[in-house]
N, C-alpha and C positions, 0 to 999 in steps of 0.2 A: 546378794541374790533378792530381788523384791520378794516380800511377802506374798502377792498374789501369783510370782510364777513358782514359789514352793507349792503352794495349795492346789496348782493346776497340775504339778507331776503327782502329786499324791493322790488327786483325785483320777488321774490316768492309770496309775498303779491300783486303784481300788478298783478300774473298771475292769483291768486285766485279770483280776483276782476273782471278781463276780462274773466275769463271762465264763471261765473255766468252770466254776460252782454250776452255773445254770447249765452249761451243756454237760455237765455230769449228771445233773437232776434230770433232766428231760429226755436223755439218752440219745442225742444227736453227736453227731460227728463235728468237730471244728470247722465251722463253714469257711475258716482262711487258712485251710490247710492245703495251700496253692504256692506257685514260686512268688517269693516276695517281690513288690515292684521293683522295675528295674532303677538301679540308681542314676541319681542325675548329677555327670561330673560336673563340677565346678559351679553345682545350683545355688545361690543364694538369693535372700530375698530382695527384689529389686525395688527402687525407691521412683516416685515419680519424677519426671523431669521439673527442673526448674523454671518458670515462666516469670511473667511480668509481674509487677506490682499486683496486690488483688485491690478490685474497686467493686463499689457497688454495683450490683447488676439492675440496673433501671433500662427499660426501653428506651430506645432512642426518639423522639418524639418528632413527628412533621410538623411543619408549620400549622397556626392556629387554623383551626376549621377542617383541616385534610389530615386525610388518613393514607398511609403507604399503602400503594399498590403492588408494591413489589414483595414476590414470595422466595421464601427462602427454607430449605430442609432443616431438621433439627441440628445436624453435625456441621452445617454450613454456619450456622447461626451462632453454635457453640466456638467453632475454632476462631471466631472473629473476635471473640471477649478476652478481655485481658484474663491471663492466665493467673490462678493462684501460684503463691510462693513458697514452695514446701522447706522445710529445714533440711539439708543434706544428713541421711545416714539417721533420720527419727524411726520410730521403732512403732509408732500407733497404728493398730489395725486398719488394714486397707476397706474401705467404703464398699457397702453393696446396695442392691435395689429390690424391690419385691413388686409384684403386678404384671401386668402384660409386656409382651416383648418389645423390645427398642431395636430400631434397626442398627445393622453391624457397622457403617460407620459412628455411629452416634456411640455405640459401645466402644467402641477402638478410642474415640476422641476422650471419652470419658476415662477409659483408661491410661492414655497415655501423658495427659497432661492437669487430672482432677482429682488424682488418688482413689479410683475406683478400681475396684477386680475387672476384670474380661468375665462379665458372668453370661452362663449359658442358661437361657431360660426354659421352663419347664420341668417337671418332677423327674428325678434320675431314674426311672424306670429301667429294666435291662433292656425293653424293647429302642428306648431312645438313645440308652447309652451304645447300644450296639451302632445304630446311625450315625450318632456323633463320633465315632473310631472309624467306622466302615466309610462314610460318605464325607469326605472334608468340605464340600459344596454345599452340604445342608446348613441351614441357619445355624444351629448348633456345633455341629461340625467345623465350622469355618473358625468359631472360638476357639475348640480344643486345638486344632491343626495351628493355630497362631500361636497357643502357648506352649506347645511342644516343640514347637521351631525357634520360639524367643524366650524360654523360661527366666530368664536374667530379667526380662523387659515387663513380662505380663504376668499377673496373679489371677488364676481360674476360681470363680465361685460357682456352686452348685446348689441345686435345692434338693434335698433327698426325697426319695419316693415316702408317698404319704400311701402307700397300698398295705392293704391287711389281707391276713390268710382270706382263702376261700369261704365263704361261708358255708359249703358243703361239704368243707375237710376241717373243719373243727369240732372239738368237743361239745355237746350238747350244756355243757358247765359254761361256756363260753356265754352263754345267754342268760337275760334275765328270764326266770318261769313263775307261773303261778303255781298254788298248791296242786293243781291238778299237770303239773308236768310241761302245761303248752306254753309256748312263747310268749312274751309280753311284747308289745310296741310301744311307743313313746308316750301315747296316752295311758298306757296302764290297761290296754284293753287286750283279751286272749287272740293271740292267733289261732288259725286254725291246724293246729299239729304239735307235736312235741319237739317235730326235728326242723331244721331250717328246709323250706322250700321257695322256688322262683315266686316274686311278690310280696313276701314277708319284709316287715321292717324290725328286727329284731333291735334290743337294747345290749349294749355291753354290760356283763356282770362286772361289779367292783371285785370278785372273786375268782375272776376266769382265771385258768390255769395257765402258768407261765410260760407253758409251751406255746401259747398264741403269742404272745410277746416276742418271744424268740425268735418264732417264724417271722413276725412283722419287722423285727430286726433286722435278717436276715434280707428281705426283699429291700430292705433300704442298703444295706451295708454291701452285698454281692455286687451289684454295680459300681458303686462308687470304689471297691475293691480293683474291680477290672479297668475302673476311667485311670486310678491313680498309677495303675502299671503303665499305662499309655503316657501321661503326662501330669506334672505335680499339679495338686488341688490345695488353695491356700484356705479358703472356706468353704464350711459345710454349714447351710441353713436348712433349720429345721421348722415348716412352718406350723405346725402342729394342729389341733384342733379336728381330730380322729379320737376313736378309742373311747375309753372310760370318760363320761360328761360330767356336769357338774349334779351336785344334789338338788340345787333349787330346780332344775328344769327335771330331773329325775329320779328323787325320793321315793315320789308317789310308785313309780314303777317298781322300786329296790324293794317296797316296803311289802310286797306281793309274794316276795321271793322266800320262801322258807330259810332256804340255804345262805342266803345272804343276809337275813336277818340273824340267823344264829351266828354265822361269822363275825357278825358286828358287835354282837353284845353290847355292853353297858357303853362302849366309845361312841359319841355323838356324830351323827352321819357326815358333819362335814370333814371331821378327821379322820373317820375310816375310809370314805371316800377319798381323800387328798392322800393318805398315805398308799392307798393301792394304785392311784394315777402316779404316783411318784416312783413306786417300784416298778409298772410298765414301762415309764418312760427312760429308767434307769436301765433296764435291759436293754433299750434299744439305743441309747448313748454309748453304752459298755461297747456293743458289738460295731457302731457305726466310726467309733473313735480307734478301735481296733483295725477297720478297714482304711483307715486315712492315719496312720501315725506321724506322716509328716505335716499336719494340716498346722495353720496359724490358729485358727479357730473351728470349733463346731460349736454352731451358737443356735439354741432353740428355744423358739417363742414363748413367752411369758414364763419364763424361768426365773424370772429375778423376785425382789421383795414384792410385797402386796400392796399396790397404791391405794387398795380402799381400806386397808386393815381399818377396823375400828370408826371408819365413816358413819356406819349406819350399824342397827341392829344385827342385820341378817346377812353381814358383808361376807361372810365364809362360805355361805351357799352358792357364791358367784365367782369363787377362786380356786386354785389349788394352793396349799400353804407354801411357803418359801421353804420352810425347812424339812419338806418333802421333796422339794425340787431342786435343792441345791447343786445335787451331783448330775444333774441332766443337760447341764451347758457349761463350755469351759470358762466363759463370764456370765453373770446375772444378765438377764437379759427382759426387758419390763416395754409394754407398749406404750408409747407416748403421743397419741392420735389427738389431733385439735378437735374440740369440741365432739368427741367422740366417749361417750358416757362421762364428758367433764364438761364445765362450764368455759374452757377456753381459758385466756390469761387473767380475767377478773371473775370474781363469784364466789360462792360459798364452797364449789368445789371445783376449784380453780387446778389445772395440770400439771401446776411447779408445785403445790402442798402436795398433789398425789404423789409426785416423782420422788421429793425429798423424804414423803414417808416411807416409799420402797428404798430408799439410798439407805434411810436410819437401819432399815432389817440388815441391807447388805453390809453394811461397816458393822454392824453388831456381831455379823457372822464371820468376819476377819476377810470379807469380800470387797475391799473399796472401789476396784474397777468396776466398767461394765462396758456392755454393747449394746445399745438400743433398738428398737422398732418406732419409726418416725414416720411422722406422717403431716404435713400442715396443711392438712384441709381440700376439699374438694368441693366442686358443686353439690348443692343440695337434691337437685330437683332434675329430673331427666332429660329437660329442656336447657339446662345448666345455665341458668339465668339466676339462680340464688344463691348467691355466693357469701349467706351468712355463715356457714360453715368453712370459710378459708381465711387462712390468718393473712394479715398484711405482710408482706415478705419484710420489712425491717423488723418488726416484733417477733416474727418466727427466726430469724437471724439472732435477735437478741435472745429468746428461749435457748438456741442452740448453744450459744456461747456459756450460758447459765447451767446446761447440761453438762460439758466439755468440765466446767471450774467444780462440778459438784462429784466429775470422777469417769465421765466418759471417755473412751479412749478411741471410737468408731462408734458407727450406727449404720443403719439398715435406711435407707432411702426408699418410702413404700409411697404410693399413688395408687388410690383405688376409685377412682372415676374416669372412665373409658371417655376419652375424648370424641365426643361425635358431632360437633359443629362444622368440622371440617373434613374431607376425605382423607383417608390413611390412616386414623387413628394417631398414634404414638409417633408416626414416620411419615405424618402427614404436615405439607409444606405451611407456612402461616406467616403474616404479613410481618415484615422484618423489626417493625416497631411494637409488635403484640407476642412475644414469646410467650408461649403455654405455660401453664401453672407448675406443672409436673418439672419443667425443665428448670425455671427459677429457684424451685425447691430444691433440686439435688445441687445446683450450683451454690446454694446458700449453704449447704452442708459444706460443701466440698471447700468454701474460702475459711468456713470457721475450725475446720479439721485442719487447714494448712497453718491458721494462726495458731492453732496448739500444737504444732508439730515444733514450734520453737518454743513453747513452756511446757513441753513435755516432762521437763524436770520436776516441776510442781505438782504432776500427775503420779510419775513413778518415787519419786523422792519426798512428795509433801502430804499432809493430812487437809481433810474439809473440816474446818473448824467447827464444833457442835452450835455455838453462838450460847447467849446466856438463858434462853427460854427453850420450852416444851414444845413438842409437834402439838398440832393443833387437835388432833384426833388422837394419836397413840403417845397418851402422855408418858409411857414410859420409857421415852429415847427422845433426844435432842430434837430441837426443830433445824437444825444444821443451816441456820440463817440469822442474821444479826437484824435486830429490829430498827426501823427507822422512824417510828411513829407514823408511817404512811404505809396502810396495807397493800398500794399497789407499786409501792417502791422496794425492790426486793434486791439485798445484798448478800451474798455468798463471798468466805474469806475461805484461803486456802495458805499453809503455811508449809516451808522447807523445814524438813525433819532435822537437817542438821546446818542450818545457816538462820540467820534472823533475819527471814526474807518472806514477803507476803505477797499473794494475789489476792486482790480484789476486785470484784465484779457485783456492777450495779444497774439494775435492769428497772426500766418504767414499763410496767406489765399494761398498761393504759395507753403509752405511747406520748405521754407528755412529759418532756424532759425537764427533771429539777435538782437542784443541789439536797443531798440528803446527808445528814451525820450518823455515825456509829461509832460505838467505841469498843475496839479488838482488844485483849490481853495481850500485855508487854510491847503491845504497838503506840497505843492511846487514842484518843479521840480524833478522826479523820472525817473530812467533808469531800465528796465526791459527787461530781455529776451521773446521775441515772438517766438513761435516756432507753429511747424504743429499741434500738439495736445493740444496747447493753455497752458500758463504757468498763474497760480494764485498764488496771492500776498494779504494778509493783509498787510494794511501799517497803521501807525500811526506818530503821530509827538513827538518824545522823544528831549529832552533838545534842543529844537527848531531846531529839523533835522529830515526828512523826513525818515522812517526807512522803510524797506520792511521784510515781514517773507514769505518767500517761503511756498505754500502749495501743500504738496506732495498727488498724485493722491490716495494713499493709506489710 
């Protein structure tokens, strides 16, 4: 069994133990003392159908000086593209997405042929799950009904609720308070009262009672448990960003609360708050995972290695430490958003350097595989004319290949700029030669996912080689890349554990193709062409000489 699989089973055992302990501590009945979800006879994980060989997703072009007037719907355009070719029987995690809802036909096309789950949009609250089950004609109900009817073909992904206990039903210790007992808001100003009333904007305390997070867990887990009894759930996403916040924004509030200061003692604020956040999210993860025991993955946002670790002096003020967040997700999960708190592909804070920083921590903790949150960027202005924060699609494809080489087994395709230039948003028709960014980015991820379904043995039975150097910021860990003498030509290498075979990926982060040379232990010195869309080669030693075998995208 793969080490990652062992750690996941151990994690679920710890979840179960913690759940029992917590329920006893807070005096609550087991929220899952319900009939177990009905067995799904013959249920197995379905695989995406094989399609035509993968080709670059380039819009068709009208004759020079002309623009196509023909409009097509997203599903219609997608169905006309060459489909990615997945390896039969692969076990990579299915893909998911985050953002505004897609139309039903587009979701089905992505699920049928592009390796995505059939995803129910919206947070899975009790009311919404009731609608999905009760009304198979509702947007979410159509997806649930289809998975229920064809569980061998479709895999369901849901986003768990982010509800928290009602403010007027939690202990007063839930909130940060001043020495006079009055609640504090995010500006460290006193609210008019010692208990919550409508209009107040209190701040969660890092020492809020565990009962608060158990109730938050129940608000997520109970609807999922009910849904899982109705149809199988493959992936549960937790988008995070609730509850305890970062000290960079809220330390000034917590410093005014004597109870928080006393509990903190001599522990630095970042470490104290991170431990509290980790405990609250572990409570939630424990009960959510018990609610959906047959899932493939529970993926919690920002639960992977710290991409900004050691990048600057106060980095701990704006993240939660990986050591505290390791048990809140089945796989490490780090944000990789183009030019969102990074310089993109080149620059002092380029995204790959950040992601390898996170990957080094994950490997060091025995979690070499990951499932990351991805976004190739969107328009930077309301008029959606500023494309300075949008990646070229070839470079985005190259980055994804590097991420899979580093150990990604799947990911979440996010898109966070609502289409405003044409009616209909994500469901709106578009000129046949102008497919929208969100669609092309999702397709690029699918094509790389399909490519690595044929290379999965390098992920499951291989290791990312450390390279000869140290990480630029985190000097205590390897760089996990091989120097080329060119800062924009990046080379990552994996080696099989049981065979002398290597997988080499060379990416020209600036988009300029050129030959680069690296020296790999036991393989020797090799020259490979770095390109914007990334070149992949298998390598072996034949007659004492390193030999490269290029891997075609299709």
